[in-house]
Structures are given as C-alpha cells and as structure tokens.
C-alpha positions as CSV (number, residue, x, y, z in Angstrom):
1,P,111.1,68.5,130.8
2,F,111.2,67.3,134.8
3,V,112.0,63.9,133.8
4,P,115.5,62.6,135.1
5,P,118.0,61.7,132.4
6,Y,119.4,58.7,134.1
7,D,117.5,55.2,134.6
8,E,118.2,54.9,138.1
9,Q,117.2,58.6,138.8
10,L,114.3,58.1,136.6
11,R,112.9,55.0,138.9
12,A,113.4,56.7,142.2
13,R,111.4,59.6,141.2
14,A,108.7,57.8,139.6
15,E,108.2,55.7,142.8
16,A,108.3,58.8,144.9
17,I,105.7,60.4,142.9
18,L,103.4,57.4,142.9
19,R,104.0,57.1,146.9
20,I,103.1,60.8,147.4
21,Q,100.0,60.5,145.4
22,S,98.9,57.4,146.7
23,Q,99.6,58.4,150.3
24,G,97.7,61.5,150.0
25,L,94.6,59.9,148.6
26,K,94.7,57.4,151.2
27,K,94.6,60.2,153.6
28,R,91.8,61.8,151.9
29,V,89.7,58.7,151.7
30,E,90.4,58.2,155.5
31,H,89.5,61.7,156.5
32,T,86.2,61.7,154.3
33,H,85.3,58.2,155.5
34,A,85.0,57.4,151.8
35,K,83.7,53.8,151.2
36,T,84.6,53.9,147.4
37,V,86.3,56.0,144.9
38,V,84.9,56.8,141.4
39,L,87.3,57.7,138.6
40,G,86.4,58.0,134.7
41,I,88.9,55.9,132.5
42,S,89.6,56.6,129.0
43,G,92.7,54.5,128.1
44,G,94.6,57.6,128.2
45,L,97.7,58.1,130.5
46,D,96.2,60.2,133.0
47,S,93.2,58.2,133.8
48,T,95.7,55.4,133.9
49,L,97.9,56.9,136.4
50,A,94.9,57.8,138.7
51,L,93.9,54.4,138.7
52,L,97.3,53.1,139.5
53,V,97.4,55.8,142.4
54,C,93.8,54.4,143.6
55,V,95.1,51.0,143.6
56,R,98.2,51.6,145.7
57,A,96.4,53.8,148.1
58,F,93.5,51.0,148.7
59,D,96.3,48.6,149.3
60,L,98.2,50.7,151.6
61,A,94.6,50.8,153.6
62,G,94.0,47.3,153.3
63,R,90.9,48.0,151.3
64,S,89.6,45.8,148.6
65,R,90.5,46.8,145.0
66,K,86.7,46.1,144.3
67,E,85.7,49.3,146.1
68,I,87.3,51.4,143.4
69,Q,84.8,52.1,140.8
70,C,86.0,52.8,137.1
71,V,83.6,54.0,134.9
72,T,84.5,54.5,131.0
73,M,82.1,56.4,129.4
74,P,82.3,56.1,125.1
75,C,80.6,58.5,123.0
76,F,81.8,60.4,119.7
77,G,85.5,59.9,119.0
78,T,85.9,56.8,121.5
79,T,88.3,54.1,120.0
80,D,88.0,50.6,120.4
81,R,91.6,50.6,121.4
82,T,91.4,53.1,124.3
83,K,88.0,51.7,125.3
84,S,89.8,48.3,125.5
85,N,92.8,49.5,127.0
86,A,90.7,51.0,129.7
87,I,88.9,47.9,130.7
88,I,92.0,45.6,130.6
89,V,94.0,47.7,132.9
90,S,91.0,48.1,135.2
91,E,90.3,44.6,135.1
92,Q,94.0,43.3,135.7
93,L,94.3,45.6,138.9
94,G,90.9,44.1,140.0
95,A,88.9,47.0,140.1
96,T,85.0,47.3,139.5
97,V,84.4,48.2,135.7
98,R,81.3,49.9,134.7
99,V,80.4,51.5,131.0
100,I,78.1,54.0,130.6
101,D,77.5,54.8,126.8
102,I,76.7,58.8,127.1
103,G,75.9,59.2,123.3
104,E,72.2,59.5,123.7
105,S,72.6,61.9,126.5
106,V,74.8,64.4,125.0
107,M,72.5,64.2,121.7
108,Q,69.4,64.8,123.9
109,H,71.5,67.8,125.4
110,F,72.3,68.9,122.0
111,K,68.4,68.8,121.0
112,D,67.8,70.7,124.2
113,I,70.1,73.8,123.5
114,G,69.3,73.7,119.7
115,H,72.9,72.7,118.5
116,D,73.4,71.0,115.2
117,P,75.5,67.9,116.3
118,E,77.3,68.5,112.8
119,N,78.7,71.8,114.1
120,R,82.0,70.2,115.6
121,N,82.8,73.5,117.6
122,V,83.6,74.0,121.2
123,V,79.9,73.1,122.3
124,Y,80.1,69.7,120.5
125,E,83.5,68.9,122.1
126,N,82.8,70.1,125.8
127,A,79.3,68.7,126.2
128,Q,81.1,65.5,126.4
129,A,83.4,66.4,129.2
130,R,80.7,67.9,131.1
131,E,78.5,64.8,130.8
132,R,80.9,62.6,132.0
133,T,81.8,64.7,135.0
134,Q,78.4,65.1,135.9
135,I,78.0,60.9,135.5
136,L,81.0,60.8,137.8
137,M,80.0,63.1,140.6
138,D,76.4,61.5,140.9
139,V,77.8,57.9,140.8
140,A,80.0,58.8,143.6
141,N,77.0,60.4,145.4
142,G,74.8,57.7,144.8
143,F,76.9,55.3,147.3
144,A,75.0,55.3,150.5
145,D,78.3,54.9,152.5
146,G,80.1,57.6,150.9
147,G,82.0,57.9,147.7
148,I,84.3,60.5,146.1
149,H,85.2,61.2,142.4
150,V,88.9,61.3,142.0
151,G,90.1,63.5,139.0
152,T,92.3,62.7,136.4
153,E,93.6,66.1,135.2
154,D,97.5,66.9,135.2
155,M,99.6,70.1,136.0
156,S,100.4,70.8,132.1
157,E,96.4,70.7,131.4
158,F,95.9,73.1,134.0
159,A,98.7,75.3,133.2
160,D,97.7,75.7,129.4
161,G,93.9,75.3,129.8
162,W,93.7,72.0,127.9
163,C,90.5,70.8,129.5
164,T,86.9,72.0,130.1
165,Y,85.7,74.2,132.4
166,N,83.1,72.7,134.8
167,G,83.9,69.1,132.9
168,D,87.2,67.3,133.5
169,H,89.0,70.4,135.4
170,I,86.8,69.5,138.3
171,S,86.5,66.6,140.8
172,M,86.3,65.6,144.4
173,Y,90.1,65.1,144.7
174,D,92.5,65.3,142.0
175,V,95.6,62.8,142.3
176,N,97.3,64.2,139.0
177,A,97.2,68.1,139.7
178,G,101.0,68.4,140.7
179,S,102.7,66.2,138.0
180,T,103.2,67.4,134.6
181,K,102.3,65.3,131.5
182,T,106.0,64.0,131.0
183,M,106.0,63.1,134.7
184,V,102.5,61.0,134.2
185,Q,103.8,59.3,131.2
186,M,107.2,58.5,133.3
187,V,105.4,57.0,136.2
188,V,103.0,54.8,133.8
189,R,105.8,53.6,131.9
190,Y,107.9,52.8,135.1
191,V,104.7,50.6,136.6
192,A,104.4,48.8,133.1
193,E,108.3,48.0,133.5
194,T,108.3,46.7,136.9
195,T,105.0,44.6,136.9
196,D,105.0,40.9,136.6
197,D,101.7,40.9,134.8
198,Q,102.5,41.1,131.1
199,V,98.9,41.7,130.1
200,L,99.0,44.5,132.2
201,A,102.2,45.9,131.0
202,K,101.2,45.5,127.4
203,A,98.1,47.5,128.1
204,L,100.1,50.5,130.0
205,L,102.6,50.4,127.4
206,D,100.0,50.9,124.5
C-alpha cells in the first residue's frame, strides 16, 4: 500500500519523499543551530533511510558529511550481516561511524533489576532499545556545539505499536514519522537503483 504501481510514478514519489524529509531536517538543524546529528544505525531499512536523509540534508546545507555521527550498537541478536551493511553504507556516504557494544551495559541492567537474561520476555527485548536510545541522546548532548538525535521510527511502527516505549519510539527529531514501511522500502530501493556507487547500492539492496 501507498506505493505507486508504475516505475515513473514510483521514482517521482520516492524523490519527493526524500526531498521533503531532507528539507525538513535541514530546517530543524539550522533552527536549533546543531553542529551535528546523531543516529543509530542497525543495517535495517528505517535507519538506512534516516541516514540517506541526513546526508542529503547536510549536502543541501553545504555541511560536511563527517558531522553526521552514525552509531551502531551491537547486542544480543545483532548479526554480522546487518552490522556490516550499516557500517558499509555509513562509510560509503562519508559519515562518521562509531561502534558501541551495549552487551555489558544491558547485562548490568539485568543484574541491577534482578532479571534473568535467560528469560527472553519483553524486559529482555526492551532493555536493548532503551539502552540504545539513552546512548544516542547522551552522545548528542555531549557535543559542546550542540547535537540532535535523529530518530528512525516509521509511521507503520508508530501505528501498530511495533516499538519500545521510551526506547526507539522517541528522539529529538524523527525523519521517518510520516512514511509507512512500504514507502521507506521504496525510497531506499530508489536510491540504490539510481546511485553510481555500486558498493553502496549492493549494501542498500541487501
């Protein structure tokens, strides 16, 4: 749903969505006088689109892509494939990449609250998302000249609750909040099929 059936319409729609998201972020960064943006990258569709939006916004503003801080935070369930794609896309686009393993932090949290990590319930799942959000917020706050945490959550996830309250559902500015998951996929595919960077295209399509 929400994806045009014809290639020409699809490309035009994808370009329009990317332009709206990028201009919106550019305006927010300028309004807040932020010197950098910080986003978590997982190798999934949503964080990939958020990064593509950040890159275009900074290009429009005449800013260095190195001021885009991409943070990947491996923990339980992170695969080499998604971690690799996240780093490849970030590096190919010229952003700054930082890896922060949150495994020890989450295990310490389980110990603090008396949760058995073998119990793979909602506590086990949500602790990772909340730790990641805390890190992203604090990294953004840590820049002396100002930074904002760019969210990745899409409209479909907000609508059906497929997110963690006080975890990935919050950010300082969410660029994907107006796009459904199918639209997110459409835009990422559009970029992959129109870029001249074959390494980037391969990672985006994967």
